[in-house]
C-alpha positions as CSV (number, residue, x, y, z in Angstrom):
1,M,97.1,65.2,145.1
2,N,98.0,64.9,141.8
3,T,95.3,66.0,139.2
4,L,96.0,62.6,138.0
5,D,94.9,61.4,140.6
6,F,91.3,60.3,139.9
7,D,88.8,58.7,141.8
8,A,87.4,55.6,140.9
9,P,83.8,56.5,140.2
10,E,84.5,59.3,138.2
11,F,87.0,57.1,136.1
12,A,84.0,54.5,136.3
13,A,82.1,57.1,134.1
14,R,84.4,58.2,131.8
15,E,85.7,54.4,131.0
16,N,82.2,53.9,130.4
17,R,82.4,56.7,127.5
18,G,85.0,54.7,126.1
19,G,87.9,55.5,128.4
20,D,88.3,59.3,126.9
21,F,91.3,60.5,129.1
22,A,92.0,63.0,127.2
23,G,88.5,64.1,126.5
24,A,87.9,64.7,130.5
25,N,87.6,68.7,129.4
26,S,84.4,70.2,129.4
27,A,82.8,71.4,126.2
28,G,83.9,74.7,126.8
29,D,87.9,73.7,127.6
30,G,89.1,76.2,125.0
31,S,89.9,74.7,122.0
32,F,89.6,77.5,119.9
33,V,92.0,78.6,122.0
34,F,94.5,75.6,121.6
35,D,93.6,76.3,117.9
36,L,94.8,79.9,117.8
37,E,97.8,78.0,119.6
38,R,98.7,75.4,117.0
39,Y,98.3,78.3,114.2
40,W,101.1,80.1,116.2
41,H,103.3,77.2,116.7
42,E,102.5,76.2,112.8
43,A,103.5,79.6,112.3
44,F,106.9,78.9,114.6
45,A,107.7,76.1,112.9
46,L,107.7,77.7,109.6
47,K,109.3,81.4,110.9
48,Y,112.2,81.6,108.5
49,W,110.1,80.6,105.6
50,L,107.7,83.2,106.6
51,A,110.1,85.9,107.6
52,G,111.8,85.3,103.9
53,I,107.6,85.7,102.6
54,V,107.6,88.7,104.8
55,A,111.5,90.3,103.4
56,L,111.0,89.5,99.6
57,G,107.2,91.4,100.3
58,L,109.1,94.4,101.7
59,M,111.9,93.9,99.0
60,L,109.5,94.3,96.5
61,G,107.8,96.9,97.3
62,V,111.0,99.3,97.6
63,L,111.5,97.9,94.1
64,L,108.6,98.5,92.9
65,T,109.0,102.0,94.4
66,L,111.9,102.5,92.8
67,L,110.7,101.2,89.5
68,S,107.4,103.3,89.5
69,T,107.4,106.7,87.1
70,P,106.6,109.4,89.2
71,L,103.4,110.8,89.4
72,Y,102.2,114.5,89.8
73,Q,98.6,114.9,91.5
74,A,96.7,118.6,90.5
75,S,93.1,119.7,92.2
76,A,90.8,122.0,91.5
77,R,88.1,122.4,93.9
78,L,84.4,123.1,92.9
79,E,81.2,124.4,94.3
80,V,78.0,122.6,94.0
81,S,75.1,124.6,94.9
82,Q,71.1,123.4,94.8
83,I,69.8,126.5,95.3
84,T,70.1,128.6,92.2
85,V,69.7,132.9,91.9
86,D,67.6,134.1,89.2
87,V,69.2,137.8,88.2
88,T,66.6,138.5,85.7
89,N,63.2,137.4,87.7
90,L,62.1,135.3,84.4
91,D,61.5,132.3,84.0
92,T,63.6,129.7,82.1
93,L,62.1,127.0,79.7
94,D,63.0,124.0,82.1
95,T,61.3,123.8,85.8
96,E,63.7,123.3,88.4
97,S,63.4,119.5,89.8
98,K,62.5,119.4,93.6
99,I,65.0,116.8,94.7
100,S,66.6,116.3,97.9
101,E,70.2,117.5,98.2
102,L,72.3,114.8,98.9
103,Q,70.5,113.3,96.0
104,Y,71.2,116.1,93.7
105,L,75.0,116.0,94.5
106,N,75.4,112.4,94.2
107,T,74.2,113.2,90.3
108,Q,76.5,115.7,90.1
109,Y,79.4,113.9,91.7
110,E,78.2,111.0,89.0
111,L,78.0,113.1,86.2
112,L,81.4,114.4,86.6
113,L,82.8,110.8,86.2
114,S,81.1,110.1,83.3
115,K,82.1,109.6,79.8
116,F,80.3,112.5,78.5
117,M,82.5,114.6,81.0
118,A,85.6,112.5,79.6
119,K,84.7,113.1,75.7
120,R,84.1,117.0,76.2
121,V,87.6,117.1,77.6
122,M,89.3,115.5,75.4
123,E,87.4,117.6,72.7
124,A,88.3,120.7,74.2
125,G,91.7,119.7,75.1
126,N,92.1,118.4,71.7
127,L,94.1,115.7,73.4
128,S,93.7,113.2,70.1
129,R,96.9,116.1,69.2
130,D,98.2,116.5,72.1
131,E,101.7,115.9,72.1
132,E,102.6,115.7,75.7
133,F,99.3,114.2,76.8
134,R,99.7,111.5,74.0
135,D,103.9,110.9,75.5
136,A,102.9,111.2,78.9
137,F,100.6,107.8,78.8
138,T,102.6,106.7,75.6
139,L,99.6,106.3,73.2
140,V,99.6,106.0,69.8
141,D,97.7,106.8,66.7
142,G,95.6,104.1,66.2
143,P,91.6,103.0,65.1
144,Y,90.6,103.3,69.0
145,L,92.7,106.3,70.4
146,E,89.9,108.4,71.5
147,S,88.7,105.0,73.4
148,R,92.2,104.3,74.9
149,I,92.1,108.6,75.4
150,E,89.1,108.4,77.5
151,E,90.3,105.5,79.7
152,T,93.3,107.3,80.0
153,L,91.1,110.0,81.6
154,F,89.3,107.9,83.4
155,A,92.2,106.2,84.9
156,N,94.0,109.1,86.0
157,V,91.1,110.8,87.5
158,S,89.2,111.2,90.8
159,I,86.9,113.1,92.8
160,D,87.0,114.1,96.6
161,P,83.7,115.3,97.9
162,I,84.9,117.3,100.9
163,T,82.5,115.7,103.7
164,Q,79.5,117.9,105.5
165,S,80.2,120.3,102.4
166,S,78.4,121.7,99.0
167,L,82.5,121.3,97.7
168,V,84.5,118.8,95.5
169,D,87.8,118.4,94.2
170,I,88.7,117.4,90.7
171,K,92.1,115.3,91.1
172,F,94.2,114.4,87.7
173,S,97.5,112.5,88.2
174,S,100.0,111.9,85.1
175,P,103.6,112.0,85.2
176,S,104.0,115.5,83.9
177,P,102.8,118.2,86.7
178,G,101.9,121.1,84.0
179,L,99.3,118.5,82.4
180,S,98.4,117.6,85.5
181,A,97.6,120.9,86.3
182,R,96.1,121.6,83.1
183,I,93.9,118.3,83.1
184,A,92.3,119.0,86.0
185,N,91.4,122.8,85.5
186,L,90.1,121.7,82.0
187,W,87.8,119.3,83.8
188,A,86.5,121.9,85.8
189,Q,86.1,124.6,83.6
190,E,84.1,122.0,81.3
191,F,81.7,120.5,83.7
192,V,80.8,124.3,84.9
193,A,79.9,125.0,80.8
194,A,78.1,121.9,80.8
195,N,76.0,123.0,83.2
196,Y,75.2,126.4,82.4
197,E,74.3,124.8,79.3
198,K,72.0,122.1,80.6
199,R,70.1,124.8,83.1
200,F,70.1,127.7,79.8
201,G,70.1,125.7,76.9
202,A,66.9,125.7,76.6
203,N,67.1,129.0,76.6
204,I,70.3,129.3,74.2
205,E,68.5,127.4,71.6
206,A,65.2,129.3,71.5
207,R,67.7,132.2,70.9
208,D,69.4,131.0,68.3
209,F,65.9,130.2,66.6
210,L,64.1,133.5,67.1
211,Q,68.0,135.1,66.0
212,S,67.0,133.1,62.4
213,Q,63.3,133.8,62.8
214,I,63.7,137.6,62.8
215,G,66.5,137.7,60.7
216,E,63.9,136.4,58.1
217,L,61.2,138.3,59.3
218,R,63.4,141.6,58.8
219,E,64.1,141.0,55.0
220,R,59.8,139.9,54.8
221,L,58.8,143.2,56.6
222,A,61.3,145.3,54.4
223,E,60.7,144.0,51.4
224,S,56.7,144.6,52.0
225,E,57.4,148.3,52.9
226,Q,59.0,148.6,49.6
227,Q,56.2,147.2,47.8
228,L,53.7,149.9,49.9
229,V,55.9,152.7,48.9
230,E,56.6,151.6,45.2
231,Y,52.6,151.5,44.4
232,A,51.8,154.8,46.8
233,N,54.5,156.5,44.3
234,A,53.6,154.7,41.3
235,N,49.6,156.2,42.1
236,E,50.4,159.3,43.3
237,I,48.7,158.5,46.9
238,L,49.9,160.4,49.7
239,V,49.0,158.9,52.9
240,L,48.2,161.9,55.2
241,N,47.4,158.8,58.7
242,A,49.0,155.6,59.1
243,G,46.7,154.4,60.9
244,G,43.2,152.2,59.3
245,D,42.6,148.7,58.8
246,S,40.3,148.7,55.6
247,G,41.6,149.1,52.3
248,S,38.8,151.6,52.2
249,E,40.1,153.4,54.7
250,G,43.7,153.6,53.8
251,A,42.5,155.0,50.8
252,G,40.4,157.7,52.6
253,Q,43.5,158.8,54.6
254,T,45.4,159.7,51.6
255,L,45.8,163.4,50.3
256,V,42.5,163.9,47.9
257,G,40.3,162.1,50.6
258,A,41.7,164.6,52.5
259,D,40.9,167.3,50.6
260,L,37.6,165.9,49.4
261,Q,36.7,165.9,53.6
262,A,37.9,169.3,53.2
263,L,35.6,171.1,50.5
264,N,32.7,168.7,52.1
265,T,33.1,170.9,55.1
266,A,33.9,174.7,53.2
267,L,30.7,173.7,50.8
268,A,28.6,173.2,54.2
269,E,29.8,176.6,55.4
270,A,29.2,178.1,51.9
271,V,25.1,176.8,52.1
272,A,24.6,177.6,55.5
273,D,26.7,181.3,54.8
274,R,23.8,181.6,51.8
275,V,20.7,180.6,53.4
276,S,21.6,183.0,56.8
277,A,22.2,186.1,54.5
278,Q,18.6,185.1,52.6
279,A,17.3,184.9,55.7
280,A,19.2,188.1,57.3
281,A,18.1,189.8,53.9
282,M,14.2,189.0,54.3
283,G,14.0,189.3,57.9
284,G,16.5,192.0,58.5
285,N,18.1,190.0,61.1
286,F,21.9,190.1,60.8
287,P,24.5,188.6,62.0
288,V,26.3,190.4,65.6
289,N,29.3,191.1,63.6
290,D,27.7,192.2,60.5
291,P,28.4,195.9,59.6
292,R,24.3,196.5,58.5
293,N,23.7,196.2,62.3
294,E,25.6,199.7,62.5
295,L,22.7,200.9,59.4
296,L,19.8,199.7,61.0
297,T,20.8,201.1,64.6
298,T,21.8,204.3,62.4
299,L,18.5,203.5,60.4
300,S,16.5,203.6,63.7
301,E,18.2,206.2,65.2
302,S,17.4,208.6,61.9
303,E,13.6,207.3,61.9
304,A,13.0,208.0,65.1
305,E,14.4,211.7,64.9
306,L,12.2,212.2,61.6
307,A,9.4,211.3,63.5
308,V,10.4,214.1,66.5
309,L,10.4,216.5,63.6
310,R,7.2,215.7,61.9
311,S,5.3,215.7,64.4
312,T,7.3,219.2,65.6
313,F,8.2,220.9,62.3
314,G,5.6,219.3,59.8
315,P,6.6,217.6,56.3
316,D,8.2,220.6,54.7
317,Y,10.1,221.6,57.1
318,P,13.7,221.6,56.0
319,Q,15.5,219.6,58.4
320,V,12.3,216.9,58.3
321,R,13.0,216.5,54.6
322,E,17.3,216.3,55.1
323,K,16.0,213.8,57.7
324,Q,13.9,211.8,55.3
325,A,16.7,212.0,52.7
326,E,19.2,210.5,55.2
327,V,16.6,207.7,55.9
328,S,16.4,206.9,52.2
329,S,19.9,206.9,51.8
330,L,20.4,204.0,54.9
331,R,17.3,202.3,53.5
332,S,19.6,202.0,50.4
333,A,22.6,201.3,51.3
334,I,21.0,198.4,53.6
335,A,19.2,196.9,51.2
336,S,22.4,197.0,48.7
337,G,24.2,194.8,51.0
338,S,21.8,192.3,51.9
339,R,22.5,191.3,48.2
340,D,25.6,191.9,47.3
341,L,25.7,189.4,50.5
342,V,24.0,186.9,49.3
343,Q,25.4,187.2,45.9
344,S,28.5,186.5,47.2
345,A,27.8,183.3,48.9
346,R,25.5,182.0,46.4
347,I,29.1,182.4,44.1
348,R,31.4,181.1,46.7
349,E,28.6,177.6,47.1
350,S,29.2,177.2,43.1
351,E,32.7,177.1,43.5
352,L,32.4,175.1,46.2
353,R,30.6,172.8,44.5
354,D,32.5,172.6,41.4
355,Q,35.7,171.9,43.6
356,V,34.0,169.1,45.7
357,E,32.9,167.2,42.2
358,R,36.3,167.3,40.9
359,V,37.9,166.1,43.8
360,K,35.3,163.5,44.5
361,Q,35.7,162.1,40.5
362,R,39.4,162.0,41.6
363,F,38.4,160.2,45.0
364,L,36.4,157.9,42.9
365,G,39.3,156.7,40.9
366,Q,41.1,156.0,44.1
367,Q,38.5,153.8,45.5
368,G,40.2,150.5,43.6
369,Q,44.1,152.0,44.1
370,G,42.8,151.7,47.6
371,I,41.9,148.4,48.0
372,R,45.5,147.6,46.8
373,Y,46.9,149.4,49.2
374,G,45.3,148.1,52.0
375,I,46.6,144.5,50.9
376,L,50.0,146.3,51.0
377,K,49.4,148.2,54.3
378,R,47.9,145.3,56.1
379,E,50.7,142.5,55.4
380,V,53.6,145.4,56.7
381,D,51.5,146.1,59.6
382,T,51.1,142.1,60.2
383,N,54.9,141.9,59.6
384,R,55.8,144.6,61.8
385,E,53.8,143.4,64.8
386,I,55.2,139.6,64.6
387,Y,58.6,141.3,64.3
388,D,58.4,143.6,67.0
389,A,56.7,140.0,69.1
390,L,59.9,138.1,68.5
391,L,62.3,140.4,69.3
392,Q,60.7,141.0,72.1
393,R,61.0,137.7,73.2
394,F,64.3,137.8,71.9
395,K,65.2,140.3,73.9
396,E,63.6,138.7,77.4
397,L,65.4,134.9,76.2
398,E,68.4,137.3,76.2
399,A,68.1,138.6,79.7
400,S,66.8,135.1,81.0
401,G,70.0,133.6,79.9
402,A,72.6,135.6,82.0
403,G,71.4,134.1,84.8
404,Q,74.3,132.6,87.9
405,N,75.2,129.5,87.5
406,N,74.9,127.1,90.8
407,I,78.4,125.5,90.0
408,Q,81.1,127.5,90.4
409,I,85.1,126.9,90.2
410,I,86.9,127.8,93.9
411,D,90.1,127.0,93.4
412,N,92.2,126.7,90.2
413,A,94.5,123.5,90.2
414,D,98.1,124.7,90.7
415,V,101.4,123.1,89.2
416,P,102.0,120.3,92.0
417,T,105.7,121.0,92.8
418,G,106.3,117.2,93.5
419,P,105.4,113.8,93.2
420,Y,102.8,111.8,95.1
421,A,103.4,108.3,94.4
422,P,105.1,106.6,94.3
423,S,105.2,106.5,98.3
424,L,107.5,104.5,100.1
425,I,106.0,104.5,103.4
426,K,102.6,103.0,101.5
427,N,104.1,100.7,99.2
428,L,106.0,99.1,102.6
429,L,102.9,99.2,104.7
430,I,100.8,98.0,101.5
431,S,103.9,94.9,101.0
432,L,103.7,94.7,104.4
433,V,100.1,93.7,105.0
434,A,100.0,92.1,101.8
435,S,103.0,89.4,102.9
436,L,101.1,89.2,106.3
437,V,98.2,88.1,104.6
438,F,99.9,85.8,102.7
439,V,101.6,84.5,105.1
440,A,98.5,83.8,107.5
441,G,97.0,82.5,104.6
442,M,99.6,80.0,104.3
443,V,99.7,79.3,107.8
444,Y,95.3,78.9,107.9
445,L,96.1,76.8,104.8
446,K,99.1,74.2,106.3
447,V,96.9,73.6,109.3
448,A,93.5,73.5,107.3
449,L,95.1,71.3,105.0
450,S,97.4,69.1,107.1
451,Q,96.5,65.5,106.5
452,T,99.3,64.2,109.3
453,L,98.8,64.1,112.8
454,Q,100.2,67.3,114.2
455,D,98.9,68.4,117.4
456,P,99.0,65.2,119.8
457,D,95.7,66.5,121.0
458,D,94.1,66.1,117.9
459,V,93.9,62.7,119.2
460,R,91.4,63.6,121.2
461,K,89.8,65.6,119.1
462,R,90.0,64.8,115.6
463,L,90.3,60.9,116.0
464,G,88.1,61.2,119.3
465,I,90.0,58.6,121.7
466,A,91.5,59.2,124.6
467,L,95.4,60.6,124.6
468,L,97.6,58.5,126.5
469,G,100.7,59.9,126.4
470,A,103.4,61.9,123.8
471,I,107.1,60.4,123.1
472,P,109.3,62.7,122.5
473,R,111.5,61.7,119.4
474,D,114.9,59.9,119.9
475,K,117.4,62.0,118.5
476,Q,120.7,59.9,119.6
477,G,118.8,56.6,118.3
478,T,119.8,55.1,122.0
479,I,115.8,54.4,122.9
480,I,116.7,51.3,124.3
481,E,119.0,52.6,126.2
482,S,117.2,55.2,127.7
483,L,114.0,52.9,128.5
484,T,115.6,51.8,131.4
485,E,117.1,55.3,132.4
486,R,115.0,56.3,135.1
487,S,115.5,59.6,134.5
488,S,115.7,60.3,131.2
489,E,113.0,61.6,129.0
490,I,111.5,58.6,127.2
491,N,111.5,56.7,130.4
492,E,109.6,59.4,132.0
493,A,107.0,59.7,129.0
494,Y,106.0,56.1,128.9
495,T,105.5,56.1,132.8
496,T,103.2,59.0,132.0
497,V,101.1,56.4,129.9
498,R,101.8,54.0,132.6
499,T,100.1,56.3,134.8
500,N,97.4,57.7,132.4
501,M,96.5,53.5,131.7
502,N,95.8,53.0,135.2
503,F,93.1,55.0,135.1
504,L,91.7,53.3,132.2
505,T,89.2,51.3,134.5
506,P,88.1,51.8,138.4
507,K,90.4,48.7,139.0
508,G,93.3,50.1,137.4
509,A,95.2,49.8,134.0
510,P,93.5,46.6,131.8
511,E,95.1,43.0,132.3
512,V,95.4,42.5,128.8
513,L,96.1,45.4,126.1
514,M,97.3,44.8,122.5
515,F,99.3,47.6,120.5
516,T,98.7,48.2,117.3
517,S,98.9,50.8,114.6
518,S,98.2,52.0,111.3
519,V,101.4,51.1,109.5
520,P,104.8,49.3,110.4
521,A,107.7,51.4,112.1
522,E,105.4,53.9,113.9
523,G,107.2,53.2,116.8
524,K,104.7,50.2,118.3
525,S,107.0,47.5,119.4
526,I,108.9,50.0,121.2
527,S,105.8,51.2,123.0
528,S,105.1,47.7,123.9
529,V,108.4,47.6,125.2
530,G,108.3,51.1,127.4
531,V,105.2,50.5,128.7
532,A,105.9,46.6,129.8
533,T,109.5,48.4,131.6
534,S,107.4,50.8,133.1
535,F,105.2,48.5,134.8
536,A,108.1,45.8,135.7
537,Q,109.7,49.5,137.1
538,L,106.4,49.5,139.5
539,G,106.6,46.1,140.6
540,K,104.0,44.4,138.1
541,R,104.4,41.0,136.8
542,T,104.5,41.8,133.3
543,L,104.6,40.0,130.3
544,L,105.2,40.8,126.3
545,I,104.0,39.0,124.0
546,D,105.5,39.4,120.1
547,A,102.0,38.5,118.4
548,D,103.7,40.3,115.0
549,L,103.9,37.4,113.1
550,R,104.5,38.9,110.0
551,N,107.2,41.0,110.1
552,S,108.5,41.0,113.9
553,R,110.1,44.2,115.1
554,L,110.9,42.7,118.9
555,R,114.0,40.7,118.5
556,D,115.8,43.5,116.5
557,S,114.9,45.9,119.6
558,L,116.0,43.4,122.5
559,D,119.3,42.1,120.5
560,L,117.4,38.5,120.0
561,R,118.5,38.1,116.7
562,D,119.0,34.4,117.3
563,Y,116.5,33.3,119.0
564,D,113.7,32.0,116.6
565,R,113.9,28.2,117.8
566,G,110.7,28.7,120.1
567,G,108.3,31.6,121.1
568,L,104.2,32.1,120.3
569,V,104.3,30.2,116.9
570,P,104.9,27.0,117.9
571,L,102.6,26.9,120.5
572,L,100.2,28.3,118.6
573,A,101.0,25.1,115.8
574,N,100.9,23.1,119.0
575,Q,104.7,22.3,118.7
576,E,104.7,23.5,122.1
577,T,102.9,22.9,124.4
578,D,104.5,24.7,127.8
579,M,104.2,28.2,127.4
580,A,106.7,28.9,130.5
581,S,109.3,26.8,128.8
582,Q,109.1,29.3,126.1
583,I,109.2,32.4,127.8
584,I,112.1,34.3,128.1
585,H,113.1,36.7,131.1
586,L,114.8,40.2,130.6
587,E,116.4,41.0,133.5
588,R,117.6,44.2,131.8
589,F,113.7,45.4,131.7
590,G,112.7,43.5,134.3
591,F,109.6,41.8,132.6
592,D,109.0,38.0,130.7
593,F,109.3,38.0,126.8
594,L,107.5,35.4,124.8
595,P,109.3,35.9,121.6
596,M,107.2,35.1,118.1
597,G,109.6,32.6,116.9
598,R,110.0,31.4,113.5
599,T,107.8,33.4,110.6
600,P,105.2,31.7,109.7
601,P,103.4,31.5,106.3
602,N,99.6,31.5,108.1
603,P,99.6,34.2,111.0
604,V,96.0,34.6,110.4
605,E,94.5,31.1,111.1
606,L,97.0,30.9,113.9
607,L,96.2,34.1,116.1
608,A,92.2,33.2,114.9
609,G,92.6,29.3,116.7
610,E,91.3,28.8,120.4
611,R,94.9,28.0,121.1
612,F,95.6,31.9,121.1
613,A,92.5,32.7,123.5
614,R,94.0,29.8,126.2
615,L,97.6,31.0,125.9
616,I,96.3,34.5,127.3
617,E,93.7,33.3,129.6
618,E,97.2,31.1,130.8
619,A,99.3,34.6,131.0
620,R,96.3,36.1,132.4
621,A,96.4,33.8,135.7
622,T,100.0,34.2,136.0
623,Y,100.5,37.9,135.3
624,D,99.6,40.9,136.5
625,Q,99.9,42.9,133.0
626,V,100.0,41.0,129.8
627,L,101.1,43.7,126.9
628,I,100.6,41.9,123.3
629,D,102.7,43.7,120.1
630,G,100.6,43.2,117.6
631,A,100.6,43.5,113.8
632,P,99.8,46.6,112.1
633,M,96.5,47.2,110.6
634,L,97.2,48.0,106.9
635,A,94.6,45.8,104.9
636,L,95.2,42.5,107.6
637,A,92.9,41.1,109.5
638,D,96.2,40.4,112.5
639,A,95.3,42.9,114.6
640,I,91.6,42.3,115.1
641,E,92.5,38.9,115.6
642,I,94.5,39.5,118.6
643,A,92.0,42.2,119.8
644,K,89.2,39.7,120.1
645,V,90.9,38.1,123.1
646,A,92.5,41.4,124.6
647,D,90.9,43.7,127.0
648,G,91.0,46.5,124.8
649,V,94.0,48.3,122.0
650,V,96.3,51.0,122.1
651,F,96.8,52.6,119.1
652,V,100.4,54.1,118.4
653,I,100.8,57.0,116.3
654,E,103.5,58.5,114.8
655,A,103.6,62.5,114.3
656,E,103.5,64.3,111.3
657,R,103.6,60.8,109.1
658,I,100.5,59.0,108.9
659,K,97.1,60.6,107.2
660,L,94.3,61.0,109.7
661,R,92.1,59.4,107.3
662,G,94.2,56.9,106.9
663,I,94.5,56.7,110.7
664,E,90.3,57.1,111.2
665,N,90.0,54.0,108.6
666,A,92.1,52.1,111.0
667,L,90.1,53.0,113.9
668,G,86.9,52.3,112.2
669,R,88.1,49.0,111.5
670,L,88.6,48.1,114.8
671,Q,85.6,49.5,116.5
672,R,83.7,47.4,113.8
673,S,85.3,44.6,115.2
674,G,84.1,45.5,118.7
675,A,87.7,45.9,120.4
676,H,87.4,48.3,123.0
677,I,90.2,51.0,122.1
678,Y,91.3,52.9,125.4
679,G,93.3,55.4,124.1
680,G,96.8,56.1,121.8
681,I,100.0,56.8,122.2
682,V,101.6,59.6,120.0
683,T,105.2,58.5,119.1
684,K,108.5,60.8,117.8
685,V,107.1,64.2,118.5
686,S,109.3,66.6,117.4
687,E,110.5,70.0,119.1
688,K,107.8,71.9,116.5
689,N,105.2,68.9,118.5
690,S,106.3,69.7,121.1
691,A,105.2,73.1,121.5
692,Y,101.4,71.7,121.5
693,G,102.0,71.0,125.2
694,Y,103.2,67.2,124.8
695,G,107.2,67.3,124.6
696,Y,110.5,68.1,126.4
697,G,109.4,70.4,129.7
698,Y,106.0,70.8,128.9
699,G,101.8,69.6,129.2
700,Y,102.6,66.1,131.3
701,G,105.9,67.5,132.7
702,Y,108.2,64.8,131.7
703,G,111.9,65.7,131.0
704,Y,114.9,66.1,133.2
705,G,114.7,68.3,136.6
706,Y,110.9,67.3,136.7
707,G,110.3,64.9,139.3
708,E,106.7,65.3,139.8
709,D,105.7,62.0,137.9
710,K,108.8,60.5,139.0
711,T,107.7,61.4,143.0
712,E,104.4,60.0,141.2
713,G,105.6,56.8,140.3
714,E,107.3,55.8,143.4
715,A,104.6,57.1,145.5
716,L,102.1,54.5,142.7
717,R,104.6,51.8,143.5
718,A,104.7,52.5,146.9
719,R,100.8,51.3,147.0
720,S,101.0,48.3,144.9
721,D,103.6,46.8,147.0
722,Q,101.6,47.6,150.3
C-alpha cells in the first residue's frame, strides 16, 4: 500500500487534531536534521556569493602576507629554580617564603612581563636614544616617548614556559634580526640581575650602609688615637702596658708607675736584708751563702783545738797561746764583718727610701694627667671595638652576598636567520577559517532572519497547519495548459494535493472548500483550478465558484473575459434565481464553473447574506466537490464570510514572497472567526525550495518519469468508479 493510504480511524484522529497531515511525524522526527538541511540548502543557493567571499578572504590573506613587514624573533632561555644553594652557609636578611613551586613559577612568569621589567630593559639598553630600535618601530621624539617604548616592548615580547620543566623562553620580535636578539638577551640579563638584587638586595644595602659607617668610624678612631698620643707625648707619659680600664690604672701603667713599683720592691728587699743582717749579727745566724759561716766553722774548730791543747798542755804552752791568738783573730773578723753588713744594709735602705720618695712625688704629679689619659684611652678603645665589630659584620655580609642566584641564563638568543612572520600558510588558514566563519554566520543570519517561507515544511513547523502540497514554479508561462496534461509536473503536483485532501476526513475530502491567501497573486486562483481539474480527472462532479468579488483572476486564467453578464453576483443580488443557468461547463478541464459576473459595489454584504449560504447548500446537493475561489485575506472580511458556509479552508502561500508574520496574522483571523483550516498549499516553489524535498523529482515524487502518483491516481479513480 502507498504511504499516503491511511486507514479511517487513524486519519480521523488526525482530523480531530486539526487535519495536520504533514504533522504526522512524531516529535522526534529529526527536525534538527531538517534544520541543518535547510542551512545547507541556503548555503547552496548562495554558493557563488559564499565562494566569492571565501576567495576574497584568501586573496586578502595573500595580500596581507605580501604587504606585511617581515618580523624576526629571537629566543633566550632561562632556568627558574625555586631551590637555592647558599655557599656561605650564612643567613640572608630576607627569609625565603615557603610557597609551592607552581605558584612560584607563575609569579616569575608574571614578573617577566611586568612594567618593572619593561622600564628596566628600556633604561639598561638606553632605548630612548637607540636609533636602531626607534627606526625599527617608527618611534619619534615626543612627551610620551618612554610610554610608547614600554608599550612597544610589551607588544613584541612574549614568554613560553616549557611544560613539565623550570625552563622558560623569552622571545622578542622586531623587523631587525640583530635587534631581536639584543633585546631578548637584555631582557633575560636584566631579569637575572633583578632577581639577584631582590634576593640579596638587603645585604647589599646593609653593606653599603656599613661601609659608610666604617669610613666615618675609621676617621674618628684615627683622630682619637692621635689625641691620645699627643697628650702622652706632651706630658711625658710612657705607656708600658696598653691594658687598663680606669684612669688610675692607665696612669699606673706608665714608666713612673713602673719605677715606683720597682723601687718599692727594692726598698722592701733592703729592709729585709738589714733586719736579717742585724739578727744575724746578734744571733750569729748567717745566711747559708754568707762567708762568715766559714769563719764561724773555722772558729769552732780552732776553739775545739784550743780546748784540747789547754787540757793537755796548759795555758802557758806556746801552741796554746798561738791557738788562743788565732781564735781571737777569728772572733774579731766575724764581729767586724757583721758590723759592715748591717751598715751597708742601712745605707742601701736609706738610698732606696730617698729614691722611692722622689718617684712617689713624680707619680703623684701624674695622677691628674692619668685621668685625662684614661678618658682618651677609653675613647680609643671604644672606637676600636666598634670599628672591629662593624668590619666583622661587613665581611660576613660580603661573604653572604656571594650566594648563588636561583635564576640562570641557559641559552643566549642567537640572531635569527629568517623571518618567522608573516607566514603565508598561517595567514591563508586564518583567512580561510575567518571566511568560513563569516559565511556560516551569513547563512545562519539568512535563515534566522528570513521573514518569508523558504522551506515548504515551514507550513507545518512554523505556521502549525498541514502541508497539502508544493507547486513548482512555472518557468514557461504555460501553467493552464499544464493543468490538463496528466504527465506534466504541475498536474502531478495538484494530483498530490488532491490525494492529500482525500485523507483530510474519514469520508475523504471535505465537500466544500474555500481557497484563500494572504495577498493577491499568490497562486490561489490557479490552485483552485488545478485542484478542481484533478478532482474532475478522478471522475468526481466538481463545481468551482469564483467568489473573489473584488478582483477576479479566474476569468483571465480561464479565458472568460467576455463572460460578465451572469454569474454569482446576479444570483446573490436576486437578479437571477436559477443557479444551473449561470454555471458553465468547461470541457477542457472537466469541471463546472460559476463565474463571478460584474464587480459589485458591496461584496461583503452579498457574501454575508443568506442567499450565498443557500447557493452553497444547493451546490452541495448537486456536486461531489465544491471549490470556492475566495478573496485574499488582506484587511477584508470577504474570505471570513465565505469560510462560514464552507466546510474548511485551504490556505495558499507563495514561496519566498510574503512575510511569515503576515501569514500568521491572516491565519489567526481565520481561526478566530471559527474557520476550519485544513492545510496549506505552497506555490511557485523554485529550484532552491525544491532542494528541501518538495520540488521536481523530490519529496512526494511528482514529475516526469515518476509513475507512482499517477498509478495511485488511477487506482483512486478506479475505486471511485466502483
